[in-house]
C-alpha positions in Angstrom: 81.9 53.3 166.4 83.0 56.5 167.6 86.1 57.0 170.5 87.2 58.9 173.3 90.7 59.2 173.3 90.6 59.1 177.8 92.5 62.5 178.7 94.3 62.8 182.4 91.9 62.8 185.2 89.8 63.2 182.8 90.2 59.9 181.8 88.2 58.4 184.3 86.4 61.8 184.3 85.9 62.0 180.5 83.6 58.6 181.5 81.2 61.4 183.0 81.0 63.2 179.4 77.5 63.2 178.9 76.8 63.8 175.0 79.8 60.8 174.4 81.0 57.9 174.3 83.6 55.5 175.0 85.1 52.4 174.3 87.4 49.8 176.0 86.5 47.4 173.2 87.3 47.8 170.0 84.6 46.3 167.3 84.0 47.7 164.4 80.5 47.1 163.5 77.8 47.9 160.5 74.8 49.6 161.4 71.5 48.2 159.2 68.3 49.1 159.4 67.1 52.6 159.7 68.8 55.9 160.5 69.5 57.7 163.5 66.8 60.8 163.4 67.1 63.9 165.5 64.3 66.2 164.8 66.0 69.0 166.9 68.0 72.2 165.0 71.2 73.2 166.1 71.8 76.1 166.9 74.6 78.2 168.5 75.9 79.9 171.5 74.7 83.5 172.5 76.7 86.4 172.8 76.2 86.4 176.5 77.5 82.6 176.8 80.5 83.3 174.8 81.4 86.2 177.3 80.8 84.1 179.9 83.2 81.3 178.5 85.7 84.2 178.1 85.3 84.7 181.8 85.6 81.3 182.5 89.7 81.3 181.7 88.8 77.5 180.9 88.4 75.9 177.4 84.5 75.3 176.7 83.2 72.7 173.8 79.7 73.5 172.3 77.4 71.0 171.5 74.3 71.3 169.0 72.1 72.5 171.1 73.6 75.9 172.3 75.0 74.3 175.1 78.3 74.0 176.7 79.3 69.8 176.0 82.2 70.2 178.2 84.8 72.7 179.7 88.2 72.3 181.3 91.0 74.3 182.3 93.7 72.2 181.1 96.9 71.7 183.8 94.2 73.5 186.2 91.2 74.1 188.1 87.9 75.7 186.6 87.1 76.8 190.6 89.3 75.9 194.1 88.2 76.4 197.5 84.3 76.1 197.0 82.6 76.3 200.6 79.9 73.8 200.6 78.4 71.0 202.9 78.6 68.5 200.5 80.0 67.7 197.1 76.5 67.5 195.3 76.6 71.1 197.0 79.7 72.5 195.7 78.7 71.2 192.2 75.4 72.9 192.1 77.2 76.3 194.0 79.4 76.2 190.4 76.7 75.3 187.5 75.0 78.2 189.8 77.5 80.8 189.2 77.8 79.9 185.5 74.2 79.3 184.8 74.2 82.0 181.7 77.2 80.1 180.3 74.7 76.8 180.4 71.9 79.1 179.2 70.1 77.9 182.6 67.5 80.9 183.9 67.5 79.1 187.2 69.5 75.6 188.2 66.6 74.7 190.3 65.1 72.2 187.6 68.6 70.2 188.0 67.7 67.1 190.0 70.7 65.7 191.9 71.1 61.7 190.4 74.1 60.4 191.8 77.4 61.5 193.6 80.1 59.0 192.7 83.8 58.6 194.8 86.3 58.1 191.5 88.5 54.6 192.7 91.4 55.5 194.8 90.8 59.9 194.5 89.2 62.6 196.1 87.3 63.5 193.3 83.7 62.8 192.6 81.4 62.2 189.5 78.3 65.0 190.6 75.5 64.2 187.8 72.4 66.7 187.5 69.0 65.5 185.7 67.4 68.1 183.7 63.7 68.6 184.1 61.2 70.7 182.8 57.6 70.9 184.4 59.1 68.7 187.6 59.6 65.4 184.6 62.7 64.1 183.4 64.0 65.1 180.5 64.5 62.5 177.9 68.5 63.1 177.5 69.5 66.3 179.6 72.4 65.5 181.6 75.0 67.9 183.4 78.1 66.4 185.1 80.9 68.1 187.3 83.8 66.6 188.5 84.8 67.7 191.7 88.0 67.2 194.3 88.3 67.4 197.7 90.4 70.2 199.2 91.7 70.7 202.4 90.1 74.5 201.9 87.2 73.0 200.4 86.1 71.8 196.9 88.0 72.1 193.9 86.2 72.0 190.1 87.7 70.0 187.8 85.5 69.2 184.5 82.0 69.9 183.3 80.2 68.3 180.7 76.1 68.3 179.3 73.9 67.6 177.3 71.3 70.2 178.3 68.8 72.3 176.1 68.0 76.0 177.0 66.0 76.3 180.1 62.6 76.5 178.4 58.9 76.1 178.9 56.8 72.7 178.2 55.2 72.6 175.2 52.8 70.6 173.6 49.7 68.5 175.2 49.8 64.6 176.0 47.1 63.4 173.9 48.0 60.0 173.3 48.0 57.3 175.7 51.3 55.1 176.0 50.0 52.1 174.3 48.8 54.4 171.1 52.6 56.2 171.5 53.7 53.0 171.3 52.0 52.1 168.2 53.4 55.5 166.6 56.5 54.5 167.7 56.9 51.1 166.3 55.6 52.5 162.7 58.2 55.5 163.1 60.9 52.5 163.7 59.6 50.7 160.1 57.4 47.9 162.0 53.6 46.6 160.9 51.6 46.4 164.3 49.2 44.3 165.4 47.7 43.3 168.9 49.5 45.3 171.8 48.9 44.7 175.6 50.2 46.2 178.3 52.0 44.0 180.9 52.5 46.4 183.8 55.2 48.8 185.0 59.1 47.4 184.6 61.8 48.1 187.3 62.5 51.3 185.9 59.1 52.7 185.6 58.1 52.5 182.0 55.0 50.8 180.9 56.3 47.3 179.7 54.0 45.9 176.4 53.3 42.7 174.9 53.2 42.8 171.0 52.3 40.2 168.5 55.3 39.7 166.3 57.6 41.4 168.7 60.7 40.3 170.7 60.3 40.3 174.8 58.8 43.3 176.3 58.4 46.5 174.7 58.7 49.4 176.7 57.4 53.1 176.8 57.2 55.8 179.7 56.3 59.6 179.3 58.6 62.1 179.1 59.6 65.7 178.0 62.0 66.1 174.6 64.2 69.6 175.3 64.8 71.4 172.3 66.6 74.6 171.7 64.0 76.0 169.3 60.5 74.6 170.4 60.9 74.2 174.1 60.4 71.1 175.5 57.8 68.8 173.9 55.3 66.7 175.8 56.8 63.2 174.6 57.1 59.5 175.1 60.4 57.2 174.9 59.9 53.7 173.3 61.8 50.7 172.8 60.8 48.8 169.7 62.6 45.5 169.4 61.6 43.0 167.2 63.1 39.1 165.4 62.2 37.6 162.4 63.7 34.2 161.3 67.1 35.0 163.3 67.5 38.7 162.4 66.3 41.6 164.8 66.1 45.1 164.9 65.7 47.3 167.6 65.3 51.1 167.9 65.3 54.1 170.4 61.9 56.3 169.8 60.9 59.0 171.1 57.5 60.7 169.7 55.4 63.4 170.4 52.8 63.0 172.6 50.0 65.1 170.8 50.3 63.9 166.9 52.7 61.2 167.5 55.1 62.8 165.4 58.6 60.9 165.3 61.0 63.5 167.1 64.2 61.2 167.5 64.9 57.9 166.7 68.3 55.5 167.5 69.4 52.2 165.6 70.2 50.4 168.5 71.3 47.1 166.8 74.8 46.5 164.6 75.9 43.4 162.8 79.4 41.9 162.9 81.5 39.4 161.9 81.6 35.4 162.2 84.8 35.8 164.1 85.9 39.2 165.2 88.6 40.2 167.5 88.9 42.6 169.8 91.0 44.5 172.6 89.8 44.7 176.1 91.8 44.5 180.1 92.0 41.2 181.5 91.0 42.8 184.3 91.4 46.2 184.9 93.2 49.0 183.2 96.2 50.7 184.9 95.5 53.8 187.1 98.1 56.5 188.3 97.7 56.6 192.0 99.0 60.4 192.0 96.1 62.6 193.7 97.1 65.6 191.0 96.6 66.0 187.6 96.2 63.7 185.7 94.2 61.8 188.1 93.9 58.7 187.6 95.0 58.3 184.3 95.6 55.2 182.8 98.9 55.5 181.8 99.8 52.3 179.5 97.1 50.8 177.3 97.5 46.9 178.3 94.7 45.9 176.7 95.2 42.3 175.4 93.8 41.1 172.3 90.8 38.4 172.1 89.1 36.0 169.4 86.7 33.4 169.5 88.1 30.9 167.6 92.0 30.8 167.1 93.5 33.5 164.1 96.7 35.1 163.2 97.8 37.5 166.2 95.5 36.1 168.5 96.7 34.2 172.0 93.4 34.5 174.0 90.6 32.4 172.4 87.5 32.5 174.6 85.8 29.6 172.8 85.2 26.1 174.7 88.2 24.5 172.4 89.9 21.9 174.3 92.6 22.5 172.3 92.6 26.2 173.1 91.6 26.8 176.3 93.5 26.8 179.5 91.1 26.1 182.3 90.8 22.2 183.3 86.7 22.4 183.1 86.8 24.6 180.3 85.2 27.9 179.8 81.7 29.2 181.4 80.0 30.1 177.9 80.1 26.8 176.1 78.3 27.8 172.6 78.8 31.0 171.1 77.1 34.0 173.2 74.6 34.4 170.2 73.9 30.8 170.8 70.1 30.2 173.3 69.4 26.4 173.8 65.9 24.8 174.3 65.8 22.2 177.5 66.4 19.4 174.8 70.0 21.3 173.5 68.4 22.9 170.1 69.8 26.0 169.1 66.6 28.7 169.1 68.4 30.5 166.1 67.6 33.9 168.0 71.3 35.1 167.5 70.3 37.2 171.0 72.3 36.4 173.9 70.5 36.9 177.5 72.6 36.3 180.7 75.5 37.6 182.3 77.9 38.3 179.7 78.6 41.8 180.3 80.6 42.3 184.0 81.8 45.2 185.8 80.0 47.8 184.8 80.5 51.0 186.6 77.4 53.5 186.4 77.3 56.6 187.4 74.2 57.6 186.4 71.2 55.3 187.5 69.0 56.5 184.4 68.5 53.8 181.5 65.5 55.1 179.3 65.8 51.7 177.5 64.6 49.1 179.2 66.3 46.3 177.9 69.9 44.8 177.3 70.1 42.4 174.6 73.4 41.0 173.1 74.9 38.7 170.6 77.4 37.5 168.1 80.3 36.1 168.9 82.8 39.1 170.3 82.4 41.5 172.9 80.4 44.6 170.9 80.9 47.9 172.2 78.5 50.8 170.9 77.7 54.0 172.6 76.2 54.7 175.7 72.4 56.3 175.9 73.0 60.0 176.0 72.0 59.9 179.5 73.9 56.7 181.0 76.9 57.0 182.3 78.5 53.5 182.1 82.5 52.4 182.3 83.0 49.3 181.5 86.0 46.9 182.3 85.7 43.3 180.5 87.2 40.3 181.9 88.5 37.6 179.6 85.2 35.4 178.1 82.9 38.2 179.2 81.0 40.6 176.5 80.9 44.1 177.4 78.5 47.0 176.2 77.9 50.8 176.9 74.8 51.1 176.1 71.2 49.0 175.9 71.9 47.4 172.5 71.1 44.6 170.2 73.7 43.0 168.6 74.1 40.3 166.7 75.9 38.2 163.7 75.8 39.0 159.8 76.3 35.4 159.1 74.8 32.2 161.2 77.2 29.2 160.6 
């Protein structure tokens, strides 16, 4: 599990980082199943981009897609005194002035998604979604952090997972059901009967598939690449349970051929009694309205566990010997235990319900439809690239940064 050290006014700001992952709970998981796959070739920035970066007077980190992953001027601003009628307009104006840096011919394909204020400050995280031919990219995001100033707007930080501005390629030959079948095969699953269920809340087509768990999803998208254009594609979730063992993948396939373009394994396995560091309520913030904005200047996370173990003082199971709550805790059973009406364990090793709490969503786009949680700990995995989450877990609550399936290694 990758972790970011949260920097300065970037601590809250880095939460918008489009290509990264964050962890406020630390549990190491073991990946099983098929490996992640991305068909896109890596490219380096062009000479024109490098020249634009030098004139910026900031530090630029480059993504494998040949565009800036992050842009920052340590100890200062990327721009000051920008005149604009709104924070969104200010962010777009800055991107317009630096479109060559991001390898964009125009900023018109960038669609404003959110312009969320940061708690306790005059800063905003402005998130744009990349489109190709009017269709939202599978993972193209640009985020600009802007601060209100006396004489206009100041730009603090920018991040992106954009691909170079290019034309849409390929044809949409496959229908959504056929595309999901291809995605399931790419996830190593055999497919029998599949039936459409209608649209989900986020606009994907929900499917019922024999031998698969819950609602599968599929949606049309475009898959931005640095060399082959923006390929017409389908974005699918494939989730399956077999005798307690669960697999789940996010899969993107070519809309013409069904060829695998991208696969992300969403399952981790955890130990029977993990421990984790989490905030009892929320991290400490520096209220100073200056650099570093809202930097959590001390790590006040506490150690938690499901059952008593050495060094752990916060035991979250409903054990009369350890709980401090007169009526016990809300979770009477391990979070991966689901009971039927007679109280029998269904053996799913999957959590459904509200064990994730206090999620701050800066970009309201979830391309994976469902969230599954399990394991007796509070697993944290990477947020999908297009979803910016800030998770502040409470006591007895699970924490999740991306829609993911978590399961235990052993079941006792």
